C-alpha positions in Angstrom: 28.7 -55.6 -19.5 29.4 -53.9 -22.5 30.9 -50.1 -22.0 28.8 -47.8 -23.8 30.9 -45.0 -26.0 30.2 -41.6 -25.8 28.2 -40.2 -28.8 29.4 -38.1 -31.0 28.8 -34.3 -31.1 26.7 -33.1 -33.4 28.9 -30.4 -34.9 31.6 -33.2 -35.5 29.0 -35.3 -37.4 28.4 -32.4 -39.4 32.2 -31.7 -40.2 32.7 -35.3 -40.9 29.9 -35.5 -43.5 30.9 -32.3 -45.1 34.5 -33.6 -45.5 33.6 -37.2 -46.8 31.2 -35.5 -49.4 33.9 -33.2 -50.2 36.4 -35.5 -50.7 34.3 -37.8 -52.5 33.4 -34.7 -54.9 36.9 -33.8 -55.7 37.9 -37.8 -56.0 34.7 -37.8 -58.2 36.1 -35.3 -60.8 39.8 -36.7 -60.5 40.9 -33.7 -58.7 44.5 -35.0 -56.9 47.2 -32.8 -55.4 50.2 -35.0 -57.0 50.8 -36.5 -60.7 50.7 -40.2 -60.5 54.6 -40.4 -61.4 55.5 -38.3 -58.5 58.6 -40.4 -56.8 56.6 -40.3 -53.4 53.5 -41.9 -55.0 54.0 -45.3 -53.9 50.4 -46.3 -54.7 48.8 -44.4 -57.7 45.4 -44.7 -58.9 42.1 -43.0 -57.9 41.0 -45.8 -55.5 43.8 -45.6 -53.2 42.6 -42.0 -52.0 39.4 -43.4 -50.6 41.0 -45.4 -47.8 42.9 -42.2 -46.1 39.8 -40.1 -46.9 37.2 -42.4 -45.2 39.4 -42.8 -42.1 40.3 -39.0 -42.0 36.3 -38.5 -41.8 35.8 -41.2 -39.1 38.5 -39.3 -37.1 36.5 -36.3 -37.1 33.7 -38.0 -35.3 36.1 -38.2 -32.5 37.4 -34.7 -32.6 35.7 -33.6 -29.3 35.3 -36.7 -27.2 39.0 -38.3 -28.1 40.9 -35.6 -29.7 44.0 -37.1 -29.2 43.3 -40.6 -30.4 41.6 -39.0 -33.7 45.0 -36.8 -34.3 47.1 -40.0 -34.0 44.8 -41.9 -36.4 44.4 -39.1 -38.7 48.3 -38.7 -38.7 48.6 -42.1 -39.9 46.0 -41.5 -42.5 47.7 -38.6 -43.7 50.8 -40.4 -43.9 49.5 -43.1 -46.2 47.4 -40.2 -48.2 50.8 -38.5 -48.8 52.0 -41.9 -50.4 49.2 -41.8 -52.8 48.1 -39.0 -55.4 46.4 -37.0 -52.6 43.2 -35.7 -51.6 42.8 -31.8 -50.6 40.1 -32.5 -48.2 42.1 -35.4 -46.2 44.6 -32.5 -45.6 42.3 -29.9 -44.5 40.3 -32.9 -42.3 44.1 -33.2 -40.9 44.2 -29.5 -40.0 41.2 -29.5 -37.9 42.1 -32.5 -35.9 45.2 -30.8 -34.9 43.5 -27.6 -33.8 40.8 -29.8 -32.1 43.4 -31.7 -30.2 44.9 -28.7 -28.7 41.5 -27.0 -28.2 39.7 -29.9 -26.6 42.6 -32.0 -25.4 44.1 -32.2 -22.2 46.0 -28.9 -21.0 49.7 -30.5 -21.3 49.2 -31.5 -24.9 47.6 -28.3 -25.6 51.0 -26.7 -24.7 53.1 -29.4 -26.3 51.6 -29.8 -29.6 52.6 -26.3 -30.5 55.9 -26.5 -29.7 56.3 -30.1 -31.1 55.1 -29.0 -34.4 57.0 -25.6 -34.3 60.1 -27.8 -34.2 58.9 -30.1 -37.0 58.3 -27.1 -39.1 61.5 -25.8 -38.3 63.4 -29.0 -38.9 61.5 -29.7 -42.1 63.2 -26.8 -43.5 66.5 -27.2 -42.2 67.3 -30.9 -42.9 66.0 -31.5 -46.4 67.6 -28.1 -47.5 71.1 -29.3 -45.8 70.7 -32.5 -47.8 69.4 -31.4 -51.0 70.8 -27.9 -51.5 68.1 -26.7 -53.3 65.6 -23.8 -52.2 62.6 -25.6 -53.1 63.3 -28.0 -50.2 62.3 -25.1 -47.7 58.8 -25.4 -49.2 58.5 -28.5 -47.4 58.8 -26.9 -43.8 56.6 -24.3 -45.0 53.8 -27.0 -45.7 54.7 -28.5 -42.2 54.0 -25.1 -40.8 50.9 -24.3 -42.3 48.9 -27.4 -42.0 50.2 -28.7 -38.5 52.1 -25.6 -36.5 49.7 -23.2 -37.9 46.3 -24.8 -36.4 47.9 -26.0 -33.3 48.9 -22.3 -32.5 45.5 -21.3 -33.3 43.9 -24.0 -31.0 46.4 -22.8 -28.4 44.8 -19.0 -28.7 41.4 -20.0 -29.0 41.8 -22.3 -25.8 43.6 -19.5 -23.9 40.9 -17.0 -24.5 38.5 -19.7 -23.9 39.8 -20.4 -20.1 40.1 -16.7 -19.7 36.5 -16.2 -20.2 35.7 -19.1 -18.1 37.9 -17.8 -15.2 36.3 -14.4 -16.0 33.1 -15.9 -15.6 34.0 -17.6 -12.6 35.0 -14.6 -10.9 31.9 -12.8 -11.7 29.7 -15.5 -10.4 32.0 -15.6 -7.1 31.6 -11.5 -6.9 28.0 -11.9 -7.3 27.8 -14.7 -4.6 30.0 -12.6 -2.1 27.6 -9.7 -2.9 24.6 -11.4 -2.3 26.3 -13.0 1.1 27.3 -9.4 2.2 23.9 -8.3 1.3 22.0 -11.2 3.4 24.7 -10.4 6.4 23.9 -6.7 6.2 19.9 -7.4 5.9 20.4 -9.7 9.0 22.6 -7.3 11.0 20.3 -4.4 10.2 17.2 -6.4 11.4 18.9 -7.4 14.7 20.1 -3.6 15.2 16.2 -2.7 14.7 15.1 -5.5 16.6 17.3 -4.3 19.6 16.2 -0.7 19.2 12.5 -1.4 18.9 12.7 -3.8 22.2 14.8 -1.3 24.3 12.5 1.6 23.4 9.2 0.1 23.9 9.9 -2.9 26.5 10.4 -0.3 29.3 7.4 1.6 28.9 5.0 -1.3 28.3 6.8 -3.3 31.1 5.4 -0.3 33.3 2.2 -0.5 31.7 1.8 -4.3 32.3 2.9 -4.1 36.2 0.9 -0.8 37.1 -2.0 -2.0 35.1 -1.9 -5.4 37.1 -1.7 -3.5 40.4 -4.8 -1.1 39.6 -6.6 -4.2 38.9 -5.7 -6.1 42.2 -6.0 -3.2 44.4 -9.7 -1.7 45.0 -8.4 1.8 46.1 -9.1 4.8 44.1 -6.0 6.9 44.9 -3.8 3.7 44.2 -5.6 2.9 40.8 -5.7 6.8 39.8 -2.0 6.9 40.4 -1.2 3.9 38.4 -3.7 4.9 35.7 -1.3 8.4 35.5 1.8 6.2 35.4 0.2 4.1 32.7 -0.7 7.2 30.9 3.1 8.9 30.7 4.6 5.5 29.8 2.0 5.1 26.8 2.9 8.3 25.3 6.4 8.1 26.0 6.2 4.5 24.3 4.5 6.2 21.3 6.9 8.7 20.9 9.7 6.3 20.8 7.9 4.4 18.4 7.0 7.4 15.8 11.0 8.2 16.0 11.8 4.6 15.0 9.3 4.3 12.4 10.5 7.8 11.1 13.9 6.0 10.9 12.7 3.0 9.1 11.0 5.3 6.4 14.0 7.8 6.0 15.5 6.8 2.5 18.5 9.3 3.0 20.7 6.3 3.5 21.3 7.6 6.8 20.6 4.0 9.3 21.9 5.6 12.7 19.0 7.2 14.7 18.6 10.9 14.0 18.2 11.7 17.5 20.2 8.6 19.7 20.1 8.8 23.3 23.5 9.7 24.8 24.5 9.6 28.6 23.5 12.9 29.3 19.9 11.2 29.5 20.6 8.9 32.3 19.2 11.4 34.7 15.8 11.3 32.8 15.9 7.7 32.5 16.5 7.4 36.2 13.7 9.5 37.0 11.2 7.5 34.9 12.4 4.8 36.8 11.5 6.0 39.9 8.2 7.3 38.9 7.3 3.7 38.0 8.0 2.7 41.3 12.2 1.7 41.3 14.4 2.9 44.1 17.3 3.7 41.8 20.6 5.4 42.8 23.0 6.9 39.8 26.5 7.0 40.2 28.2 8.5 37.1 30.3 11.4 36.2 30.0 13.5 33.1 32.1 12.1 30.3 32.3 12.6 26.4 32.4 9.1 24.6 32.1 8.1 21.0 28.3 7.9 19.9 28.4 4.3 19.3 29.6 3.7 23.1 27.2 6.4 24.6 24.4 4.7 22.5 25.2 0.8 23.7 25.6 2.3 27.2 22.4 4.0 27.5 20.2 0.8 26.0 22.3 -1.5 28.4 21.2 0.6 31.8 17.6 1.0 30.3 17.2 -2.6 29.6 18.8 -3.6 32.9 16.1 -1.0 34.5 13.4 -2.7 32.6 14.3 -6.0 33.8 14.5 -4.7 37.5 11.0 -3.4 37.1 9.7 -6.6 35.8 11.8 -9.1 38.1 13.5 -7.6 41.0 12.4 -8.0 44.7 12.0 -5.0 46.7 15.2 -2.9 47.4 17.5 -0.6 45.9 18.8 -0.6 42.4 22.2 0.8 41.7 23.7 2.2 38.2 27.4 3.1 38.4 29.5 4.2 35.3 33.1 4.6 35.6 35.9 5.4 32.8 39.5 4.1 33.3 42.4 3.1 30.8 40.0 3.2 27.7 37.4 1.5 29.0 33.7 2.1 30.1 32.8 0.2 33.1 29.1 -0.2 33.4 27.4 -1.9 36.5 23.8 -2.3 37.4 22.8 -4.4 40.4 19.3 -5.1 41.9 17.8 -7.3 44.4 17.1 -10.8 43.3 14.9 -13.0 45.1 11.4 -13.9 45.7 9.0 -11.1 44.3 5.8 -10.1 46.1 4.1 -7.7 43.7 3.3 -8.1 40.1 5.4 -8.6 37.5 5.7 -9.0 33.6 6.8 -11.9 31.6 10.2 -11.7 30.0 11.6 -13.5 26.9 15.1 -13.2 27.2 15.7 -10.9 24.4 17.1 -8.1 26.3 20.0 -9.9 27.5 20.7 -11.1 24.2 20.5 -7.5 23.0 22.9 -6.6 25.5 25.2 -9.4 24.8 25.1 -8.2 21.2 25.6 -4.5 21.7 28.5 -4.9 23.7 29.9 -7.9 21.3 29.8 -5.2 18.2 32.0 -2.8 20.0 34.6 -5.6 21.1 33.8 -5.4 25.0 32.7 -7.9 27.6 29.4 -8.6 29.3 28.4 -10.7 32.2 24.9 -11.0 33.8 24.0 -13.6 36.4 23.3 -13.6 40.1 25.7 -13.3 42.7 25.9 -13.3 46.5 25.5 -9.8 48.1 28.3 -8.8 50.7 27.6 -8.9 54.5 27.3 -5.7 56.4 30.8 -4.4 57.9 31.4 -3.3 61.1 31.0 0.5 60.6 27.6 -0.3 59.1 28.6 1.2 55.6 26.5 -1.2 53.8 22.7 -0.9 52.9 20.2 -2.3 55.7 17.2 -4.8 54.6 15.6 -2.1 52.4 18.7 -1.0 51.1 20.5 -1.8 47.8 20.7 -5.9 48.3 17.4 -6.6 50.1 18.4 -8.6 53.3 21.7 -8.8 54.4 23.8 -11.7 52.9 21.0 -12.4 50.3 21.5 -12.6 46.2 21.6 -9.5 43.7 21.3 -9.8 40.1 24.4 -8.1 38.5 24.6 -6.7 34.9 28.3 -5.7 34.2 29.7 -4.5 30.9 33.0 -3.1 30.0 33.2 -0.9 26.5 35.8 0.3 25.0 35.9 4.2 24.9 38.2 4.4 21.5 36.9 4.3 18.0 39.9 1.9 17.2 38.5 -0.4 19.5 35.2 -1.2 17.7 34.7 -3.2 15.0 
């Protein structure tokens, strides 16, 4: 199969045609660079000028697709042209080949050609002057510098500027890509944060509404129905208030993404009272403590979600909430009876556990949740009875345990 050669660039075709037509114009009017009787002229006459001119024009077609090959062939054509009366256009096209070889050639030759032509220019000045001892001999080096070193240096300067522009453009593209990645990550993180807030704010109230509405529908008792409707109304009002606060945060254009009235551990008492009103038997063991706002918010939401899960899934018995601060960490533990549930329940999606894990991970803490065996009663009878904290003796409890760093340096 024949190898298909690359097509010359359109601009290179224009350069080759312009050079060829210009050289033919000078050849037609008899304009030469040297007289026919000069010693260096080995082939006098007009027709000898055409061969190097045509070859040099052909090399211009390769100035971009094969710059080093074009330079080598062009150098041979210039050598032949030097042995004739010479054509100025042939010499000018050689300077363009030297410029193109540095600009489009391999990087290693882009650095070498200016050095080589610079040394040739210096040698062309020193050696002829040392041999002939006439000042005019220095013009040979000057000519080599103008027609070889000058184009090579210009090509190197242009190439360096082009490489710098390409590098700057690449850095700009990388910066834009990183900015887009950061923006996407920020949007994803904010959506996850707002999803956690929405779930924790509303799930507790909706779960209570679902459970008590189911009880009201299943029991044909006016007092029980009235009591259930009262609890439903309270949770509906509180849920709407939480929703309004969250919507206000979303509509706030001040740039402050943190909740303007984020709950703290001081509100655990009210949270436990609400859980008791919803039918849970809850005990709270916590001492007053002052912690960073992100830690307090996370701890509050974990307790809130744990009580919500207990309301939806726990079997009858006592739910305990314990908070203790020690050695730069806050230990939070919520236990509830785990087993069969006789009363109505609310469906769960698992988003609550995921939200708690995410809150703890953002602060650099640890989180565990799952069933475990309840301890048996000791001889002193200090453990709770069948209606105590763990239901039947030796049964199972569901434990949520989280440890959070209490210093800002421990947060991410």
